[in-house]
C-alpha positions in Angstrom: 0.0 0.0 0.0 1.5 3.4 -0.9 2.4 5.9 1.8 -0.3 8.3 2.8 0.4 12.0 2.4 0.6 14.1 5.6 -1.7 16.8 4.3 -5.4 16.2 3.8 -6.4 16.0 0.1 -2.8 16.1 -1.1 -2.1 13.7 -3.8 1.2 11.7 -4.1 3.2 13.5 -6.7 6.8 13.5 -7.8 8.2 16.2 -10.1 11.6 17.3 -11.2 12.3 20.9 -10.3 15.2 23.2 -10.7 16.7 24.0 -7.3 19.5 26.2 -6.1 22.4 24.2 -4.7 25.1 25.6 -2.5 27.7 22.8 -2.8 29.6 21.8 0.3 33.0 21.7 -1.6 32.9 25.5 -2.1 32.3 25.4 -5.9 30.0 27.9 -7.5 26.3 28.0 -6.5 24.3 26.4 -9.3 20.9 25.2 -10.5 20.4 21.5 -10.3 17.4 19.4 -11.3 16.1 17.6 -8.2 13.1 15.4 -7.3 10.4 17.4 -5.5 7.8 15.1 -3.9 4.9 15.0 -1.6 5.7 14.6 2.1 4.2 11.3 3.5 3.2 10.1 6.9 5.1 6.8 6.9 8.4 7.7 5.2 9.4 11.2 6.2 11.2 12.6 9.2 9.4 15.2 11.4 11.4 18.2 10.1 10.1 17.5 6.6 6.5 17.3 7.7 6.2 21.0 8.2 5.4 21.6 4.5 3.5 19.5 2.0 6.4 19.2 -0.4 10.1 18.4 0.0 13.2 17.6 -2.0 14.4 14.0 -2.0 17.8 14.4 -0.3 18.6 10.8 0.5 21.2 10.6 -2.3 22.7 14.0 -1.2 23.1 13.2 2.5 23.3 9.4 2.5 22.9 7.8 5.9 22.6 11.3 7.5 19.4 12.0 5.5 17.4 11.6 8.7 19.2 14.6 10.2 17.9 16.9 7.4 16.4 20.2 8.6 14.2 22.8 6.8 14.2 26.5 7.1 11.7 28.9 5.4 13.0 32.0 3.7 10.3 34.5 2.5 12.0 36.3 -0.4 10.6 39.8 -0.4 12.8 42.4 -1.9 12.6 46.2 -2.0 9.7 46.2 0.5 7.4 44.4 -2.0 5.7 41.2 -0.8 6.6 38.2 -2.8 4.2 35.4 -3.4 7.1 33.0 -3.3 9.2 31.6 -0.6 12.1 29.2 -0.4 12.5 26.1 1.6 16.2 25.6 2.5 17.1 22.0 3.2 20.3 21.6 5.2 22.1 19.2 7.6 24.2 19.6 10.7 25.6 16.1 10.9 29.3 16.1 11.9 29.7 13.2 9.4 29.3 15.5 6.5 31.8 18.1 5.3 31.5 21.8 6.4 29.6 23.7 3.6 32.5 25.9 2.3 30.1 27.7 0.0 27.9 29.0 2.8 30.9 29.8 4.9 32.3 32.0 2.1 28.9 33.7 1.6 28.7 34.8 5.3 32.5 35.5 5.6 33.5 32.7 8.0 36.7 30.8 7.4 36.6 27.0 7.6 39.5 27.0 10.0 37.5 29.2 12.4 34.6 26.7 12.3 37.0 23.8 12.9 39.0 25.3 15.7 36.0 26.8 17.5 33.9 23.6 17.0 31.0 25.7 15.9 27.7 24.1 14.8 27.5 24.9 11.1 25.7 23.7 7.9 27.1 20.5 6.5 26.9 18.9 3.1 25.1 20.6 0.2 22.4 23.1 1.0 19.4 23.1 -1.3 16.9 25.8 -1.8 13.5 24.9 -3.4 11.3 27.7 -4.6 7.7 27.3 -3.6 4.4 29.1 -3.7 2.1 28.8 -0.7 -1.6 27.8 -1.3 -2.6 31.1 0.3 -1.4 33.8 2.7 -3.1 32.1 5.6 -1.9 28.6 4.7 1.8 28.7 3.9 2.6 25.1 4.8 0.7 23.7 1.8 3.0 24.6 -1.1 3.4 24.1 -4.8 7.0 23.5 -5.9 8.4 25.7 -8.7 11.5 26.0 -10.8 14.1 28.3 -9.4 16.6 30.3 -11.5 19.8 32.2 -10.7 17.8 35.4 -10.5 16.4 33.9 -7.3 19.9 33.7 -5.8 19.9 37.4 -5.0 16.8 36.9 -2.8 18.5 34.2 -0.9 
């Protein structure tokens, strides 16, 4: 029997979407086609059940997939309300490499993170562009294709 979606009236759906990836190795931020799917009751970890859609990150994080976290970024610019938001999928597992790309963006050196034993984003960080169903219900989302223009909002 297929897994049941967490959200009432949500159908099981898998789509390929363009996502923004901040590679852990420090290479350039890029657009990558990734699988966006419906969140399900049986298969998903609690942090993914906050929204109706997620990115399949099992291949990205390997055994540490179950430590995936999600953060919401509402991308309004120039004081205009955007109808889009971004779900940032990240991991804090010490088994994954420090994300040098994010460290560079915020101006932190990897040696500082290593010597101070700071908790920091590990492995690749993925941003999926989504559109909430309504202003009042922003946890039921439709996944959309991102492009590098969206990078400035992140």
